[in-house]
N, C-alpha and C positions, 0 to 999 in steps of 0.2 A: 713146404716152401721149397720148390725146386731150385738146385744147386749150379750153379754154373761151371762148366768143364771146360777144359784146356779144346780149343777150337773153336768155342762158341762167338758168333761174333753178331754186330748191330751196327747199323747205317743208318743214317737220316741225312734228306737232301738240304743243303741251306743257303740262302743268298746275302748280301748284304749290302745297302746302301749308303748313297752321301749321310742322310741322315743319321744313322746309325754310328758311321766313321765321326760325323761332328761332337757325335756325344761320348763316344771313345777319347777323343779329345782331352775333350772337358774334362771329363773323367779321371782320367791319367793322366793329365799334364802333358801330354806328347803330342809337341804341335809341332815335330819335324817339317819343313813346307816341301818337303818333297811329297806330301800328299794332297798339297792344299795348291801348291805356286808350278806353270808348269815352266815357269826359268827354273826355278831349284830342280825340280823334277830332270829335267833336260840333263843336268850336269851330273847327274844322281848315278851308283854302277849299276840301276836297273833300265837308265835313260828316258826321255820322255813319258813314257806308258807309267812310269808313277806315282803321276799323280793324279792317277785311275786304280791305284794302288790301294790297300787295308793295310791299318798295321798289322804285321806280325803278328804279335801277340794277341791281337783281336781277334784275328780268325781262333788260335787254339783256344780261344775263350767258348769255344764251338765243345769241346771234350767237357768241359766245367757242366755245362748243361746236360748233356749225356751221360757223366759217369752219377749226375746227383739227383738226374732225375727221372733219367727211361734207364740205362744199364751200366752198373747193378741196379742204381735207383738210388729213391729216398734211404739216409741211412749210410750212404758211405762217404767214409774219410778220404779224402785223396792228399797222400803223402809225399810222393815224389811224382818230376816229369820228366824228362828228356825231350828237346824240341830241335827238327835242322826245319831251315826252312830253305826248301830247293827251289821255289820259284814263286814269282809275287803269287797275292792271291786278289782278285778289282773288285772294283764294285759292278753293281748288276748282272753278277755271272753267276750261274749255280754249279754248284759244289756237289759232294758226297762224302764225310765224315766216317770215316770207318774204326770200327774200336776190334780188334781180336784178342782172343782171350791164349796167350803166351803160355801163362807157369801160373797154377796154384797151389798155394798152403795151406792146407785147410786147418791146421793143426794152428796157425794162426791169425785164421781169415784172412790172407792175403794172396793179390791177385797180380801180376804183371802185363801188363794190354799195351800190345801195339795199337797205336794209333795214327792213321794218314788222314789227309785229304786229297784228293781228286779233283779237277773238273770233268765234267760230263763231259764238255764235249773232247776232251781227251782224256778218256781213261786210263790210258798206259801210263801217265805224264803225272808222276807225283807232287805235288804242289807243298807238302808239310808232311812231316812222320814224327815218331816221335815215340816212348814208352810212358806207360802210366804205373806207376803202386799205390793200389787202393787197397782198402780193409774194410771190407763187408761181414756183419759176425751172423749175418742168415744165410748168405750167396755163397760166402766161400768156406 
C-alpha cells in the first residue's frame, strides 16, 4: 500500500443545490432564515446574496466525504478540524475542494492536512480554508 507523504494533494469538484440545502436544514436543525428569506438575507452581514448561500458547515462536509472515502479513504479517523469561512458559498455554483498534506507523523499514523474550497470561476479566491488532523493506520 502506498504511503501518503508531505506535499501529496487531492482535489474534487462539487456543487450543492437547493434540495441539499433544505435537507441539511432538516437534519441539522439550522433554520437560519438568511438562507431562505430574501428579507432576512438583505439584513444579514453578506446581504441579499445570502438567500442563495449554503450553510457554511454544510459546505465543509465535503471534507468528511473526501477524507473518509477518497483521500486517505476508508479507515480514516477525523480527529480535529479548524475552519475559516472567508467568502459565502452559493447553490448551483461549481467549487473545487482541495486537500494537501502538511505533515505526517508515521509513528502515530497521523497527518495534518490543509483543506481549501475555491470557486472554479474565481480560482484565486478562497471561500473556505482550514486544517484537519487525521489518523490512518495504513496510509501514514
